[in-house]
C-alpha positions as CSV (number, residue, x, y, z in Angstrom):
1,M,-45.1,40.4,63.7
2,D,-47.1,38.9,60.8
3,K,-46.3,40.2,57.3
4,K,-48.6,42.7,55.7
5,I,-49.3,42.1,52.0
6,F,-49.9,44.6,49.2
7,I,-50.9,43.1,45.8
8,G,-51.1,45.4,42.8
9,N,-52.5,44.0,39.6
10,A,-51.5,45.8,36.4
11,W,-54.2,48.2,35.2
12,L,-56.0,47.2,32.0
13,Y,-56.3,49.8,29.2
14,A,-59.9,50.5,28.6
15,N,-59.8,50.4,24.8
16,N,-60.5,46.7,24.1
17,S,-61.9,43.6,25.8
18,M,-59.8,41.5,28.2
19,H,-58.1,38.6,26.4
20,I,-56.4,35.4,27.7
21,G,-53.0,37.1,27.8
22,H,-54.4,39.6,30.4
23,L,-55.9,36.6,32.3
24,A,-52.6,34.8,32.5
25,A,-50.9,37.9,33.7
26,L,-53.4,38.9,36.3
27,L,-54.9,35.7,37.7
28,P,-51.9,35.1,40.0
29,G,-52.8,38.3,41.8
30,D,-56.1,36.9,43.0
31,V,-54.7,33.5,43.9
32,L,-52.1,35.3,46.0
33,A,-54.7,37.5,47.7
34,R,-56.9,34.6,48.5
35,F,-53.9,32.6,49.9
36,F,-52.6,35.4,52.1
37,R,-56.0,36.2,53.5
38,K,-56.4,32.5,54.4
39,N,-52.9,32.5,55.9
40,G,-54.0,35.3,58.3
41,N,-52.1,38.2,56.7
42,E,-53.5,41.7,56.4
43,V,-54.0,42.1,52.6
44,V,-54.7,45.0,50.3
45,F,-55.4,43.9,46.7
46,V,-56.1,46.6,44.1
47,S,-56.3,47.3,40.4
48,G,-58.3,49.4,38.0
49,S,-59.0,50.5,34.5
50,D,-56.6,52.8,32.7
51,C,-59.0,55.1,30.9
52,H,-57.0,58.1,29.6
53,G,-54.5,58.5,26.8
54,T,-54.1,59.0,23.0
55,P,-55.6,55.7,21.7
56,I,-58.9,56.3,23.3
57,T,-58.9,59.9,22.3
58,I,-58.2,59.0,18.6
59,R,-60.9,56.3,18.6
60,A,-63.4,58.7,20.1
61,E,-62.7,61.4,17.5
62,N,-63.1,58.8,14.7
63,L,-66.5,57.6,16.1
64,N,-67.7,61.1,17.1
65,V,-68.2,60.1,20.7
66,S,-66.6,61.2,23.9
67,P,-63.5,59.3,25.2
68,K,-65.4,58.8,28.5
69,E,-68.1,56.8,26.8
70,I,-65.5,54.4,25.3
71,A,-63.6,54.1,28.6
72,T,-66.8,53.6,30.6
73,H,-67.9,50.8,28.3
74,Y,-64.8,48.8,28.8
75,D,-64.4,49.6,32.5
76,T,-67.9,48.2,33.0
77,E,-67.0,45.1,31.0
78,F,-63.8,44.6,33.0
79,T,-65.6,44.9,36.3
80,K,-68.1,42.2,35.3
81,T,-65.5,39.9,33.8
82,F,-63.3,40.0,36.9
83,A,-66.4,39.3,39.1
84,D,-67.4,36.3,36.8
85,L,-63.8,35.0,37.3
86,G,-64.1,35.3,41.1
87,F,-61.5,38.0,41.6
88,T,-61.5,39.5,45.1
89,Y,-60.2,43.0,44.7
90,D,-60.4,45.2,47.7
91,I,-60.7,48.0,45.3
92,Y,-61.2,47.9,41.5
93,T,-61.3,51.5,40.4
94,N,-60.6,53.5,37.3
95,T,-58.6,56.6,36.4
96,M,-61.8,58.7,35.8
97,T,-62.8,58.9,39.4
98,E,-62.5,62.2,41.3
99,E,-60.6,60.5,44.1
100,H,-58.0,59.1,41.8
101,K,-57.6,62.5,40.1
102,Q,-57.1,64.3,43.4
103,N,-54.7,61.7,44.7
104,V,-52.6,61.8,41.5
105,Q,-52.4,65.6,41.6
106,N,-51.4,65.6,45.3
107,L,-48.6,63.0,44.6
108,L,-47.3,65.1,41.6
109,L,-47.2,68.1,43.9
110,Q,-45.2,66.1,46.4
111,I,-42.7,64.9,43.7
112,D,-42.3,68.5,42.6
113,K,-41.8,69.7,46.2
114,N,-39.0,67.0,46.5
115,G,-37.3,68.5,43.5
116,F,-37.8,65.8,40.8
117,L,-39.9,67.7,38.2
118,Y,-38.6,70.3,35.8
119,E,-39.8,72.1,32.6
120,K,-38.3,71.6,29.2
121,T,-39.1,73.1,25.8
122,E,-38.7,71.1,22.7
123,E,-40.0,71.3,19.1
124,E,-43.0,69.0,18.4
125,D,-45.3,68.3,15.5
126,F,-48.1,70.8,15.2
127,C,-51.0,70.5,12.8
128,T,-52.0,74.0,11.6
129,T,-55.2,72.6,10.1
130,C,-56.3,70.9,13.4
131,N,-54.6,73.7,15.4
132,K,-53.1,71.4,17.9
133,F,-49.9,69.5,18.8
134,K,-49.9,65.9,17.6
135,S,-48.7,62.9,19.5
136,D,-46.7,60.1,17.9
137,R,-49.8,57.9,17.5
138,E,-51.6,60.8,15.7
139,L,-49.0,60.9,13.0
140,K,-48.2,58.7,10.0
141,G,-45.5,58.7,7.3
142,I,-43.0,56.5,5.6
143,C,-40.9,54.1,7.7
144,P,-37.2,54.8,7.2
145,I,-36.4,51.1,7.5
146,C,-38.8,49.4,5.2
147,N,-40.5,52.3,3.3
148,H,-44.0,51.2,4.3
149,I,-46.7,53.4,5.8
150,A,-46.1,53.6,9.6
151,D,-47.3,55.4,12.7
152,G,-45.1,57.8,14.6
153,D,-44.4,55.2,17.4
154,Q,-44.0,52.0,15.5
155,C,-44.0,50.4,12.0
156,D,-46.5,47.5,12.0
157,N,-44.8,46.1,8.9
158,C,-41.2,45.7,10.1
159,L,-42.0,46.2,13.9
160,T,-39.3,48.9,14.3
161,A,-39.9,51.2,17.2
162,L,-39.9,54.8,15.8
163,K,-40.0,58.4,16.9
164,P,-42.0,61.0,14.9
165,E,-38.8,62.7,13.6
166,M,-37.8,59.5,12.0
167,L,-40.8,59.4,9.6
168,K,-40.5,60.5,6.0
169,D,-43.4,62.5,4.4
170,K,-45.0,62.9,7.8
171,V,-48.6,64.0,8.0
172,C,-51.5,64.3,10.5
173,K,-53.6,61.2,10.6
174,K,-56.8,63.1,11.1
175,C,-56.7,65.6,8.3
176,G,-53.8,64.2,6.1
177,N,-51.9,67.5,6.0
178,P,-48.2,67.9,6.8
179,T,-47.2,69.0,10.3
180,I,-44.8,71.7,11.2
181,L,-42.3,71.8,14.2
182,K,-43.3,74.2,16.9
183,P,-41.9,74.8,20.4
184,N,-43.8,73.1,23.2
185,T,-43.1,73.1,27.0
186,H,-43.6,69.9,29.0
187,L,-42.9,68.7,32.5
188,Y,-40.3,66.0,33.0
189,F,-39.7,63.5,35.8
190,E,-35.9,63.6,36.6
191,M,-35.5,59.8,36.8
192,S,-31.8,60.0,36.0
193,A,-31.2,61.6,39.3
194,L,-32.4,58.5,41.0
195,T,-30.1,56.1,39.2
196,N,-28.2,55.1,42.3
197,Q,-31.3,54.5,44.4
198,V,-32.9,52.4,41.7
199,T,-29.7,50.4,41.1
200,K,-29.4,49.7,44.9
201,Y,-33.0,48.7,45.0
202,F,-32.6,46.3,42.1
203,N,-29.5,44.6,43.6
204,A,-31.3,44.2,46.9
205,N,-34.5,42.7,45.5
206,K,-33.7,40.9,42.3
207,E,-33.3,37.5,43.9
208,N,-37.1,37.4,44.3
209,W,-37.7,37.9,40.6
210,R,-38.0,35.7,37.6
211,Q,-35.1,35.8,35.2
212,T,-36.8,37.8,32.5
213,A,-37.6,40.6,35.0
214,I,-33.9,40.6,36.0
215,N,-32.7,40.7,32.4
216,E,-35.1,43.5,31.3
217,T,-34.3,45.6,34.4
218,N,-30.5,45.1,34.1
219,K,-30.6,46.1,30.5
220,Y,-32.3,49.5,31.3
221,I,-30.0,50.2,34.2
222,T,-26.9,49.4,32.1
223,E,-28.1,51.7,29.4
224,G,-28.7,54.5,31.9
225,L,-32.0,55.9,33.3
226,H,-33.6,58.7,31.3
227,D,-35.9,61.5,32.3
228,R,-39.5,61.1,31.2
229,T,-42.1,63.6,30.3
230,I,-45.2,63.5,32.5
231,S,-47.3,65.9,30.4
232,R,-49.2,65.3,27.2
233,S,-50.8,67.7,24.7
234,L,-54.3,66.2,25.1
235,N,-57.7,67.4,26.4
236,W,-58.7,63.9,27.8
237,G,-57.1,63.0,31.2
238,I,-56.1,64.5,34.5
239,E,-55.3,68.2,34.6
240,L,-51.7,69.0,35.8
241,P,-51.7,70.9,39.1
242,F,-49.2,73.5,37.8
243,K,-49.7,76.9,36.3
244,G,-48.9,77.2,32.6
245,F,-49.9,73.6,31.8
246,E,-53.7,74.1,31.6
247,D,-53.7,72.9,27.9
248,K,-52.0,69.6,28.9
249,R,-52.9,66.4,30.8
250,V,-51.0,63.9,32.9
251,Y,-49.3,61.3,30.7
252,V,-51.0,58.0,31.2
253,W,-47.8,56.1,32.0
254,I,-47.2,58.0,35.3
255,E,-50.9,58.2,36.1
256,A,-51.4,54.4,35.9
257,V,-48.2,53.6,37.8
258,I,-49.1,56.1,40.6
259,G,-52.5,54.5,40.5
260,Y,-51.3,51.7,42.8
261,L,-50.9,54.3,45.5
262,T,-54.2,56.0,44.8
263,A,-56.1,52.7,44.8
264,C,-54.3,51.6,48.0
265,Q,-55.3,54.9,49.5
266,M,-59.0,54.2,48.6
267,A,-58.8,50.6,49.9
268,A,-57.1,51.6,53.2
269,K,-59.9,54.2,53.8
270,Q,-62.5,51.5,53.1
271,K,-60.8,49.0,55.4
272,G,-60.1,51.4,58.2
273,I,-56.3,51.1,57.7
274,N,-53.8,54.0,58.2
275,F,-52.6,54.4,54.6
276,E,-49.3,56.1,55.5
277,E,-48.4,53.5,58.1
278,F,-49.4,50.6,55.8
279,I,-47.2,51.7,52.8
280,T,-44.2,52.4,55.0
281,D,-44.4,49.4,57.3
282,K,-41.2,47.4,57.4
283,N,-43.3,44.2,57.6
284,L,-45.0,45.0,54.3
285,V,-44.3,42.7,51.4
286,P,-45.6,44.2,48.1
287,Y,-46.4,41.9,45.2
288,Y,-46.8,43.5,41.7
289,V,-48.5,41.3,39.2
290,H,-48.2,42.0,35.4
291,G,-47.1,40.8,32.0
292,K,-43.7,40.9,30.4
293,D,-44.3,44.1,28.5
294,N,-44.9,45.9,31.9
295,I,-41.8,44.8,33.7
296,V,-39.7,47.9,33.5
297,F,-42.6,50.1,34.7
298,H,-42.6,48.0,37.9
299,T,-38.9,47.4,38.5
300,I,-37.5,50.8,37.5
301,I,-40.1,53.5,37.0
302,L,-42.3,52.7,40.0
303,P,-39.4,52.4,42.5
304,A,-38.1,55.8,41.3
305,L,-41.5,57.4,41.6
306,L,-42.0,56.0,45.1
307,Y,-38.6,57.3,46.2
308,A,-39.4,60.7,44.7
309,I,-42.7,60.8,46.7
310,N,-41.4,59.4,50.0
311,P,-38.2,57.3,50.4
312,N,-39.9,55.4,53.3
313,I,-42.5,53.8,51.0
314,I,-41.8,50.1,50.7
315,P,-41.0,49.5,47.0
316,P,-42.0,46.4,45.0
317,K,-40.5,43.3,46.7
318,M,-42.0,40.5,44.7
319,I,-42.2,41.0,40.9
320,V,-44.7,38.5,39.6
321,S,-44.2,38.9,35.9
322,C,-45.1,36.4,33.2
323,E,-44.3,35.7,29.6
324,Y,-46.9,35.7,26.7
325,I,-49.8,33.4,26.0
326,N,-50.2,32.3,22.4
327,F,-53.2,30.6,20.8
328,N,-52.4,27.3,19.1
329,N,-48.7,28.3,19.2
330,D,-49.4,31.4,17.2
331,K,-49.0,34.9,18.6
332,M,-52.3,36.5,19.2
333,S,-53.2,39.8,17.5
334,K,-56.3,41.7,16.4
335,S,-55.1,41.8,12.8
336,K,-54.9,37.9,12.8
337,G,-58.3,37.6,14.3
338,N,-57.1,35.1,16.9
339,L,-57.6,37.1,20.1
340,I,-59.4,34.9,22.5
341,T,-61.3,37.0,25.0
342,V,-61.9,35.9,28.6
343,N,-65.7,36.3,28.0
344,T,-65.5,33.7,25.3
345,L,-64.1,31.2,27.8
346,L,-66.6,32.2,30.4
347,A,-69.4,31.7,28.0
348,N,-68.3,28.1,27.4
349,F,-66.5,26.9,30.6
350,D,-66.7,27.1,34.4
351,S,-64.6,29.8,36.0
352,D,-62.8,27.3,38.3
353,A,-61.7,25.2,35.3
354,I,-60.4,28.4,33.6
355,R,-58.6,29.5,36.7
356,Y,-57.0,26.0,37.2
357,Y,-55.9,25.7,33.6
358,F,-54.2,29.2,33.5
359,I,-52.4,28.7,36.8
360,L,-51.2,25.1,35.9
361,N,-50.1,26.4,32.5
362,N,-49.1,29.9,33.5
363,P,-46.2,31.3,31.4
364,E,-44.1,32.1,34.4
365,R,-40.8,31.7,32.7
366,K,-41.5,31.1,29.1
367,D,-44.3,31.6,26.6
368,A,-47.2,29.2,26.8
369,S,-50.0,28.4,24.3
370,F,-53.7,28.0,24.9
371,N,-55.1,25.1,23.0
372,L,-58.7,23.9,23.2
373,D,-57.8,20.2,23.0
374,D,-55.2,20.7,25.8
375,F,-57.7,22.5,27.9
376,L,-60.3,19.8,27.5
377,S,-57.7,17.1,28.2
378,I,-56.6,18.7,31.5
379,Y,-60.2,19.2,32.5
380,Q,-61.1,15.6,31.8
381,K,-58.0,14.1,33.5
382,H,-57.4,16.5,36.4
383,L,-60.8,17.9,37.4
384,L,-63.5,15.6,36.1
385,G,-61.7,12.2,36.3
386,G,-59.3,13.2,39.2
387,Y,-60.7,15.6,41.8
388,G,-64.4,15.3,40.9
389,N,-64.4,11.5,40.6
390,F,-62.6,11.1,44.0
391,V,-65.2,13.2,45.8
392,N,-68.2,11.7,44.1
393,R,-67.3,8.0,44.5
394,N,-66.6,8.4,48.2
395,L,-69.5,10.7,49.2
396,A,-72.1,9.4,46.9
397,F,-71.4,5.9,48.2
398,L,-72.1,7.1,51.7
399,V,-75.4,8.6,50.7
400,K,-76.4,5.5,48.8
401,K,-75.3,2.8,51.2
402,F,-75.1,4.5,54.7
403,E,-77.8,7.2,54.7
404,G,-75.1,9.8,54.4
405,K,-73.6,9.1,57.8
406,L,-69.9,10.0,58.1
407,P,-67.5,7.4,59.7
408,K,-65.6,8.1,62.9
409,Q,-62.1,9.5,62.2
410,N,-59.4,6.9,62.1
411,L,-56.5,8.5,60.2
412,D,-53.4,6.8,58.8
413,E,-50.1,8.3,59.8
414,E,-49.0,8.3,56.1
415,V,-52.0,10.3,55.0
416,V,-51.7,12.8,57.8
417,S,-48.0,13.2,57.3
418,Y,-48.3,13.7,53.5
419,T,-51.1,16.3,54.1
420,E,-49.2,18.2,56.8
421,N,-46.0,18.3,54.7
422,L,-47.9,19.4,51.7
423,Y,-49.3,22.5,53.4
424,K,-45.8,23.5,54.3
425,E,-44.5,23.0,50.7
426,V,-47.5,24.7,49.1
427,K,-47.3,27.6,51.5
428,A,-43.7,28.2,50.6
429,L,-44.5,28.1,46.9
430,Y,-47.4,30.5,47.2
431,E,-45.2,33.0,49.2
432,Q,-42.6,32.9,46.4
433,S,-45.3,33.3,43.8
434,E,-44.5,29.8,42.3
435,L,-48.1,29.2,41.6
436,K,-47.6,26.8,38.7
437,A,-45.5,24.5,41.0
438,A,-48.1,24.8,43.7
439,A,-50.9,23.7,41.3
440,T,-48.7,20.7,40.2
441,K,-48.2,19.7,43.9
442,L,-51.9,19.9,44.5
443,Y,-52.8,17.7,41.6
444,E,-50.2,15.2,42.9
445,Y,-52.2,15.1,46.1
446,V,-55.4,14.3,44.1
447,Q,-53.5,11.5,42.5
448,F,-52.2,10.3,45.9
449,A,-55.8,10.3,47.2
450,N,-57.1,8.3,44.2
451,R,-54.3,5.8,44.5
452,Y,-55.1,5.4,48.2
453,Y,-58.7,4.7,47.3
454,D,-58.0,2.3,44.5
455,N,-55.3,0.3,46.5
456,N,-57.5,0.0,49.6
457,T,-60.8,-0.9,47.7
458,P,-63.1,0.4,50.5
459,W,-66.3,-0.7,48.6
460,T,-65.3,-4.3,49.1
461,F,-65.4,-4.0,52.9
462,A,-68.8,-2.1,53.1
463,K,-70.6,-5.3,54.2
464,E,-68.0,-7.8,55.3
465,D,-65.8,-5.5,57.3
466,P,-67.6,-2.2,58.2
467,E,-64.8,-1.2,60.6
468,K,-62.2,-1.3,57.9
469,F,-64.5,0.4,55.4
470,D,-64.9,3.2,58.0
471,A,-61.2,3.6,58.5
472,I,-60.4,3.8,54.7
473,T,-63.3,6.2,54.1
474,S,-62.3,8.3,57.0
475,N,-59.0,9.0,55.4
476,C,-60.7,9.7,52.1
477,I,-63.0,12.3,53.6
478,Y,-60.1,13.9,55.4
479,M,-58.3,14.2,52.1
480,I,-61.4,15.6,50.4
481,A,-61.6,18.3,53.0
482,N,-57.9,19.2,52.6
483,I,-57.9,19.0,48.8
484,A,-60.6,21.6,48.9
485,N,-58.8,23.8,51.5
486,L,-55.5,23.7,49.7
487,F,-57.2,24.4,46.3
488,E,-59.4,27.3,47.5
489,P,-57.1,30.1,46.2
490,I,-57.2,28.6,42.8
491,M,-60.7,27.0,42.6
492,P,-62.9,28.9,45.2
493,K,-66.2,27.7,43.9
494,R,-65.4,24.0,44.3
495,T,-64.1,24.6,47.8
496,Q,-67.4,26.3,48.7
497,M,-69.2,23.2,47.4
498,I,-67.2,21.0,49.6
499,K,-67.7,23.3,52.6
500,D,-71.4,23.1,52.0
501,I,-71.5,19.3,51.5
502,L,-69.4,18.6,54.6
503,K,-70.7,21.6,56.6
504,I,-67.1,22.5,57.5
505,E,-65.3,25.7,58.0
506,M,-62.0,26.2,56.2
507,N,-60.8,29.6,57.4
508,N,-57.1,29.0,57.7
509,F,-54.3,27.6,55.5
510,E,-53.7,24.5,57.7
511,P,-55.0,20.9,57.8
512,V,-58.7,20.5,58.5
513,T,-60.8,17.6,59.8
514,Y,-64.4,16.9,59.3
515,D,-67.3,16.7,61.8
516,E,-68.3,13.1,62.4
517,N,-71.9,14.1,63.3
518,V,-72.7,15.6,59.9
519,V,-75.1,13.6,57.8
520,L,-74.7,14.1,54.1
521,A,-77.7,15.1,52.0
522,D,-77.6,14.8,48.2
523,V,-74.0,15.1,46.9
524,P,-73.9,17.4,43.8
525,V,-71.5,16.5,40.9
526,L,-68.4,18.6,41.4
527,F,-67.5,18.8,37.7
528,T,-69.8,18.1,34.8
529,R,-68.7,16.5,31.5
530,I,-68.0,18.9,28.7
531,E,-69.5,18.0,25.3
532,P,-67.0,19.3,22.7
533,E,-69.7,19.6,20.0
534,K,-71.5,22.2,22.1
535,I,-68.5,24.4,22.5
536,D,-69.0,27.7,20.6
537,M,-65.9,29.9,20.5
538,S,-67.9,32.7,18.9
539,K,-70.0,33.1,22.1
540,G,-69.0,35.9,24.3
541,A,-66.6,37.1,21.5
542,Q,-65.0,40.5,21.7
543,N,-67.7,43.1,22.5
544,T,-66.3,46.1,20.6
545,F,-67.4,49.5,21.3
546,E,-68.4,49.9,17.7
547,E,-70.8,46.9,18.1
548,Y,-72.2,48.5,21.3
549,L,-72.8,51.7,19.4
550,K,-74.5,49.9,16.6
551,N,-76.9,48.0,18.9
552,K,-77.5,51.2,21.0
553,N,-78.6,53.1,17.9
């Protein structure tokens, strides 16, 4: 029986615009979804916007708006940006929907029924002026390491991870008054009880993971799994379905992780799939796509939660994690002002070019750096001068000299063999989420095609030996069709252009041929030249909520 495929892209936090680090981490999900659909597999591809939590709440209080207004602003932006990039989610949802809320609450009730939730009372920071408990991010004080002002979760000066009790001279960020310690009862997920199950899962699946994911996961397992609180003293988020916790909300870490199941449930309903059968099917291969900072959520916390819900749910098989993307070899950050948003790229460049660059240069195993000169160089060499030029000089010549009539097929054994073997190689690379290697192989095919054209000089035979011209051109058109078919998961717009030009179907991931009876009309240019002087990296810059409010008012 054919494999079924689940692809879960990490959920973006709806507090800032999508930047190129997010793109590098999430683009592989869409490439995989497109490949597996083309390969004939049943695919469910989901993600969403993570809209709850402390940062959005604090920002809303400071701006005197509702948290929902901020979250909705960025969720709307994300939805459009993903569409502009050509992402093909079956469901892109958000954590504010009623369906997500009900699904999360039902899953928490199931975890509790299975005995993995318990109550625990601890002393927490309480602000008597604000009359509420304060989370770590709502506190500030003196860092015990460097003596600079720091938040309750981290010191931005020395980058030390902190806990509120470590701060000196601790005060409430909002009112500036000292806090007191007061007992507070929370719900905890007993993850420690699932140590054996998670360890067994890790050992059974780690061979499919990249080394960073293995190292990070092994570190946490070696240190020992700890129970985690699932409740938060907030008024923005999903209500806990338990008596006595009406003043608290579901902690965003568990809500977003469970979100894969809630989104899959929505997608299954939409596609007419039995959700329970799908997530427990032994032929299901789940791919989870995310950045380095989210590894442990997918390799430890998610498997533990799935086991606590139902041990028969298929846990993550393929962990598609990536390292960081820098800008000009410098780490991106808002404080440095060097965060490159995806919308800035889309305002200047074609989405296929962006997709190709970030797959070819994906930080699969080590950090990568986005550099504008490098981007332009690859565009010029690989796409404009390689792929585009090969298509144009073959097809435009037929339109100009032969009224667009395609030659009869007369394929060389070497060309066919190379193509058929390439499909097998690239298919294996896609299945193992080795997308960077797949893109490299595909560019080598473009180079092979151009060498074939240059070495055989078909233009010299157009008049003196039409039969030889037809034979050479036949192989070139065959390769054009297959370059497009192979590249479709990465560059779908260009594949559609080739489909339209050659009037050819490319529904499967296997070698295709062209229809000899097709007469070409005008052949559009596949890739246009980029004029560096017209690039404006301020276009499409980060559309902050503050700017939105200013323009709105």
